[in-house]
N, C-alpha and C positions, 0 to 999 in steps of 0.2 A: 601241215608241213612238219617235217622232222625238225626237232629242236636244234640239232647240230647244224643242219642246213641254214636255219634262220640265223644262228650265231655266225656262221661263215659269211653269210650275205651281209650282215651288219658290219662285220670286220672289214669286208671288202669295200663297202660303201664309205666307211669312215676313212679309209686310207687312200681311196682313189677318186674322190669326188671331183677333183679338178684336173685329172689327167687329160681329159679331152680338150681342155681350154689352153690355148697358147696366147699368152699376154700380148705379144707383138702383133697379133691378128685380131685384137679385141674389136676394132672398128668394123670387122666383117662378120661378127657373130650375129646370126639370125636367132638362134635359140641358145640359151645359156646351158651349162652342164646340168642336165636334168635326167631323171631316170628314163631309160628307154621304155618302149611300149610294154616290154615284158616285166619291167620293174627289177631286172636282174643286172643292171649296169647303167652306164651313163652315155649320153649322146649330146654332141654339140654340132650344129649345122653352121657352116660358114658360107656366106653369099658374097661373091666377088662381082665387081662392075663389068667384067668381061663376059658375064653370062654363065660361066662355069662356077660350080659350087662344090662343097665337100661336106660329107658326113663323117664324123669321127666318133667311134664307139669304143667303149671298154667295159667289159662285164665278165661275169663268171663264166660265160660260154663263148667268149671271144678269144682270139689268139692275140693276147695283149692288146695294144692299141691297133685299131683297124680303121682304114680310111677308104672311102668310096667317092669317086667323082660323080656329082649329081647334075641333072638338068631339070629345071623347073618348067612347068607348062604355064599357060595363061591363067589357070585357076589355082596357082600356087601349090600344085601337086608336084611331086618330084619322083624321078626314077634314076637308077644308076646308069651312067653313061659308060659303056664298055668300049668305046671307040675313040679314045684320046691318046695323045702321045705320052701321057703320064702313066697310064695302065690300061689293061684290057680286062681287069678283074678288081676285086677288093685287095688292097695292100694290107698285110697283117704283120705282126711282130715288129711294129715301129717303135723306135726310141723317141723320146721327146724331140731330140734334134732332127731325126729323120722326118718326124711329123711336121716340124716347122719348115724344113727344106721342101717337103712335098706340097705343103700349103702354098709356099712361095712359088713353086713351079706352076701350080694351078692358077694362081693369081696372075702369072706372067703369060699364060696361054694367049 
């Protein structure tokens, strides 16, 4: 990997490690902010009692904070739910307040 890219990734990770975690929703966190599968960002999964869940990611290749509504199957695998009143796609460019508001909307479904 290019040395400049590595430095950019390290700087991003140092300054954005907790962006996907909203403290008032701590009780619903299934996975803590951790590097996403590609190692280029962070992901937190929120699991709500109503059966709707959320994935929040922030990385070098995301559009700021992004949220997707999830559905888990019986084997704990999940997929994006494109058919909710919250959204029909991934929501991007979220501020921390918009993220908290959207998580609350999902919790209230």
